[in-house]
N, C-alpha and C positions, 0 to 999 in steps of 0.2 A: 261721518258722524252718524251715530245711531241714536235715535230718539227712543227712550225707554219710558214706559208708563207702568205704574204699579197700582193695584187696587188696595187701598188701606182704609181702615175705619177712621172717620173724621167726625168728631162730636156726635157720637151715637148714630151716625148715618154712614152708609157705604159711599165712598167717593173714590175718585181716581187722583193719584198724585202724579203730576207730569213734570219731567225735567229732561234736560239734554245731557248725554254722556258721550264722551269721545273715547272709544276703546283703542288700546294699543294692540295692533295685530302681532301675532307670533310671539306672545310673551307667556311664560309659565311661572307663577300663576298669572291669570289674566289681570291686566291693569286697565283702569279707566279713570278719566278725569271728568268731573262735573263742570259743565259749561254755564249753567244757570242755577239759580235757587229753585228748589221744587215749589210747586204751588198746587193747591187742591181744587179739583173740579167736581161738581156733582155730575151724576150720570146724564142729566138733561143737558148740561153744558158740554160734556165731553163727547157724547154720541150724537153730534149734530151733523146732518147731511147737508153738504153744500157742493153744488155742481157734481153730484153723484160721488162725492168723496166723503168718507167718514172722518171727521175731525176729532182728534184726541188732544186738542189744545185750545186755549183761549188766545185768539190772534192778537188782541190788544196786549195781553200779558207777554206773549212771545215777542212782540215788537219792542216792548219795554225792556225785556231781558236782553234782547239782541243789542239794543242801544247801550245798556249798561256794560255788557260784555265788550262792545267796540270801544267804549270810553276807557275801560280798564286796560284793554289791550293797547290802545294808543298811549296811555300814561306809562305802562310798563315798557313799551317800545322806546318812548322818549327817555326814560330813566336809563335804559340799557344803552342807548346811543350816546348819552352823556358820559356814562361810565366808560364806554369804549373809547370815546375821544380822550378822556382823561388818561386812560391806560396807554393810548398811543402817544400822547404828549410825554408821559413819564418815560416810555421806552425811547423816544427820540432824545430826551434829556440824558438818559443813561448812556445811549450810544454816543452822544456828543462828548460826555464826560470821558468815556473810554477812549475815544479818538484823541481828545486833548491830552489825556494821560499818556497814551502811546507816543504821541508826538513829542511830549516833554521828555520822556525817557530816551527817545531817539536823539533828541538834541543834546541831552546830558552825555549820552554815549559818544556822539560826534565830538563834543567839546573835550572829553577825556582823551579821545583818540588824537585830536589836534595837539593837546598838551604833551602827550607821550611822544608824538612825532617831533614836536619842537624840541623837547628835551633830548631826544636822540640826535638831532642835528647839532645841538649845542654841546654834546658829549665830547670829551677829549679823545675817546677812542675813535670816533668818526673822523676827527680832524688829523689823526696821525697818518704817517706814511705806511705803505703796505708792510714793509719789513718790521717797523715798530709795532704794528698791530699784531703781526704773527708772533713776535716776541712776547707781547703782552698776553696773548691767548695761551701760549705755551706755559708761561709763568703761572697764570691763573689755573690752568689745567693741572699742573704739577702740584700746586698748593692744595687743591681740592681732592686729589686722588692719593695723597700720602698720608 
């Protein structure tokens, strides 16, 4: 995360505008996302020395912004997880429907197969003797090929 500060005019006075930016590396053109709302600091507030460190931010304002960002992040995460659970539930329901549909089609196919096999067993051709079957096949062949 890169903290960027800009010097801008503020109400006829020169001030510093501070905000946090998250830059995306290796992008062309460069892309960045604001992580907080900018706020204005006077030079006396901005250039404060504390423990030999030059501060370019109002610590109270920074804590407030971090708290707001964390709350927004948690809310967005909660919404995302709820949507993810809903999508997973929908996917499970779809998978179950597809499984039931495939099982139903398989059952229908097996039932048809049983009916065909039963009809074949009951067929007169099947119950005839070998010589009669051969005679019947010959007769049928000659009728179809003449």
